[in-house]
C-alpha angles and dihedrals in degrees: 000000000000097000094192091064100037123094140161092189091224097124105015143328093286107208093333119112132202126235120182136164121257091277093054095134091075098042115026145127113261135173111243142171119231122274134195090220095044117043141255085062093198138016120253099239105116094207094050120088094183106013134151138234140196109271143180122194112204112204144160092281092061116095136201111282097029110130139179131200139184114195142172125205140203097039110172110228123233134194087252125022134165125199112202129184143154121230138189118199121174098161121100113225098020127110132190108227118208113204133188102203100312096334117103104223100171143007123201122196136183111301124212093261127055099231141095114298129192128229131184124188127195094224098182094065089070090061131228133169096180133060109281141181136239122220131191106200133182121186122198111233127192094290117126096199137110116249146160126234118180141169130195142170099020112185139171121201132187100233141053121308113264120224096226097122092107097050111121134173092188091226120154088026088286118151089191105205095333124112133192122235125224110228095173092109091057102049122092097211137041094270114143108214115168142138116245138165115260140175121209130334119309099206097255121123093255099027097136131248121328094229135027125238098241105058106351090244103050138095132285136180 
């Protein structure tokens, strides 16, 4: 991991810096802890019980053209590099732009679910032989709505991106990004076949395994 570019925002901004326009007080990146009244209710960092994340609150005082950036400079290129980050975007019409120097290498917009989502970018394919900088930029459009924009657990690794986004242990009754599908409309009888989260054996003939694979006392699907 390239420590200089990695940050969970729990204690500080690490090596990331903020750059806002002259009206940055109304539209700016802040560090914030989760709040039940202001999502996201918790940061993403798994090891943090009360952590913080980078956050922008869009409100009625923000105007079209306002922008906010966090950036980091002097990144040493490598033959293979992967930028990874988690984002939360609950604002229609906004995008988080990811720039490598002045090149826009990715845009993320509001997903269908208001929760933390993971992005990995193969940085090396955009080329660079000199030290470069990363920028996360959000521009305020013509929307007059409140919204939440957040980043957490940014990391840069020298190596290929790993497709581990869909790994899930199902602990804490969490389906991660997986969803079940209802086949009831396609069956010819009254059979009730469905996936569900379970812990231990329930005593029936086909009640599932007594223990899970992860901890021996956890949850499985």
